[in-house]
RODREN-928866 format. One record per atom (N, C-alpha, C): residue in three letters; x negated, y negated, z. Coordinates in steps of 0.001 Angstrom, whole numbers, plus 500000, padded with zeros to 6 digits. Each point is the difference from the previous one (the first is absolute). Layout:
alaXYZ ...
This chain:
met929950804538756082 met501399500217499256 met499825500237498593 his500771500791499538 his499866500536498439 his501407499730499335 ala499796499449498975 ala501190499737498972 ala499982500811498484 ile500969499873499681 ile500199500739498850 ile500410498572498986 ile499547499746498830 ile500078498940499117 ile500602500687498619 thr501215499518499248 thr500750500729499208 thr500001498738498823 thr499459500561498940 thr500269498755498815 thr500785500839498843 thr501069499375499387 thr500661500760499047 thr500251498937498746 gly500016500221498750 gly500568498846498786 gly499378500404498966 gln500299499338498877 gln499399500028498686 gln498340499639500152 asp499552501212499132 asp498377499983500112 asp499728498328499197 arg498847499494500625 arg499158498793499417 arg498772500316500511 val499176499095499741 val498246499755500097 val500759499465501189 gly498620500318501336 gly499758498822501052 gly500964500588501288 ile500833501369499798 ile500643500024500925 ile499299500744501539 ile499018500988499476 ile499226500334501037 ile499090499226500806 ala499141498917498719 ala499342499001500330 ala500918498913501323 gly501367499568499649 gly500380499217500498 gly500487500392501504 val500690501235499983 val500535500615501512 val498837500197500940 ser498635500496499301 ser499146500364500903 ser499252498615500558 ala500135499015499055 ala499312498465500416 ala501211499409501467 ala501001500210499352 ala500800499657501240 ala499939500901501246 ala499918501166500197 ala499535500806501314 ala498933499409500677 ala498873499708498896 ala498951499692500843 ala499962498280500364 glu500936499071499311 glu500331499177500754 glu500645500130501305 arg500727501236500390 arg500158499729501401 arg499200501009500749 asn498657500285499521 asn499187500779501010 asn500451501440499798 leu500904500913498740 leu500237501101500239 leu499173500681499552 asn499493501291500324 asn498916500683499438 asn500775501351499192 ile499867499802498927 ile500712501210498920 ile499357501224500511 leu500407501153500355 leu499606501503500049 leu499763500787499262 asp501339499719499307 asp500343501209498863 asp501197499177499150 val499622500644498555 val500888498843498842 val500399501503499477 ser501236499941499209 ser500366501016499054 ser501106498954498900 gln499579500406498966 gln501064498820498857 gln500165501277498886 thr501019499864499458 thr500525500672498780 thr500633498944499025 leu499855500579499005 leu500788498954498887 leu500994501141498882 met501197499446500289 met500995501007499189 met500755499220498864 asp499432500276498486 asp500153498883499099 asp499518498997500485 asp500909499023500064 asp499513498357500389 asp500186499777501388 phe500727500969500752 phe500185499518501512 phe498858500728500942 phe499790498715500927 phe498539500402500866 phe500580500094501026 thr499265500858500892 thr500331500443501386 thr498491499977500829 met499752499782501146 met499002499876500635 met500510500137501609 ile499121500676500660 ile500210500123501608 ile498809499867500198 met499692499105501384 met498731500140500735 met500323500041501263 arg498861500479500428 arg499951500395501801 arg499162498889500507 ala500473499103500721 ala499074498951500488 ala499811500062501536 glu498907499280500274 glu499694499847501733 glu500247498595500275 ile501200499602501034 ile499906499071500392 ile499513499633501176 pro498918498704499957 pro499340499885501303 pro500659499558500863 gly499750500104501455 gly500351499273500938 gly501352500620500604 glu500522499675501541 glu501262500461500366 glu500839499404499679 ser500194498541500115 ser501434499613499418 ser499871499615498567 val501106500408499261 val499758499944498375 val501652499600500041 asp500219498650499115 asp501243499509499565 asp500057500734498339 met500775501315500190 met500153500688498939 met500938499104499093 ala500969499175500335 ala500918499078499283 ala499184498831499231 glu499050499892500641 glu499128498972499383 glu499218500422498686 leu499444501136500626 leu499307501098498575 leu500731500182498985 gln501028500592500202 gln501298500419499099 gln500036498824499251 arg500398498359500433 arg500272498797499024 arg498699499902499134 his498866500145500835 his498915499743499189 his499539500897498722 leu500512501328500123 leu499879500995499125 leu500945499896498569 ala501202499544500661 ala501277500081499311 ala499670498371498892 gly499389499325500670 gly499651498613499205 gly498945500408498621 val499126500720500504 val498830500415499429 val500914500729498628 gly500612501316500585 gly500753500929498906 gly500801498972499269 glu500739499144500185 glu500885498912499376 glu499287499362498914 arg498911499630500239 arg498865499610498802 arg499691500767499061 leu499704501406500449 leu499456500874498943 leu501302500799499505 gly501327499434500371 gly501106500766499437 gly500376501259500307 val499492500503501570 val500189501398500400 val500558499715501366 val500357501012500678 val500458499866501276 val499239501051500609 val499222498966501150 val499200500220501387 val500743500434501001 arg499848501093500835 arg500562500341501322 arg499093500269500924 ile499876499853501373 ile499237500656500650 ile500578500520501282 gln499882500884500628 gln500571500662501310 gln498790500792500589 ser500226500280501096 ser499166500650501347 ser499845501485499324 thr499114500760500376 thr499963501055499436 thr501208500782500714 asp500234499676501303 asp501079500677500735 asp501450499872499371 leu500244498619499633 leu501093499973499113 leu500305500716498662 phe499051499839499339 phe499651500591498786 phe500295501550500032 thr499562500664500860 thr499841501456500278 thr501397500215500260 ala500782499419500705 ala501192500101500910 ala501143500039498880 met499881498976498896 met500847499658499014 met499718501164498911 asn498821500678499858 asn499785501071498680 asn499708501412500274 glu500269500167501335 glu500253501322500503 glu501076500716499474 ile500039501170499683 ile501290500740499500 ile500660500723501175 
C-alpha cells in the first residue's frame, strides 16, 4: 500500500528530519519527496510505501500528527487512492 504524507507550516530547522524519522518509526519507506519554501511557509509532500496488508491509518495519522505538533507543523497521511480522488479536477 502507498500513502501520501503532507506537511505544512511555518519553516523551522528539523521538519524534514522529524517527519522522516516518524515515518521510519512506523517502517514506512519514503519513495519520493518534494518540498517548497514560500517566504517562511514550508510545504512537503512525501509518497511512502506502507508494509503489510492491514494498516491502521488512524494510528499512523495520530503518530504523525503528534510529531507535527511537536515540530509546529501540520502532518497528514492519506492512502494514495484517497489523495488522488480528493485532488483530481
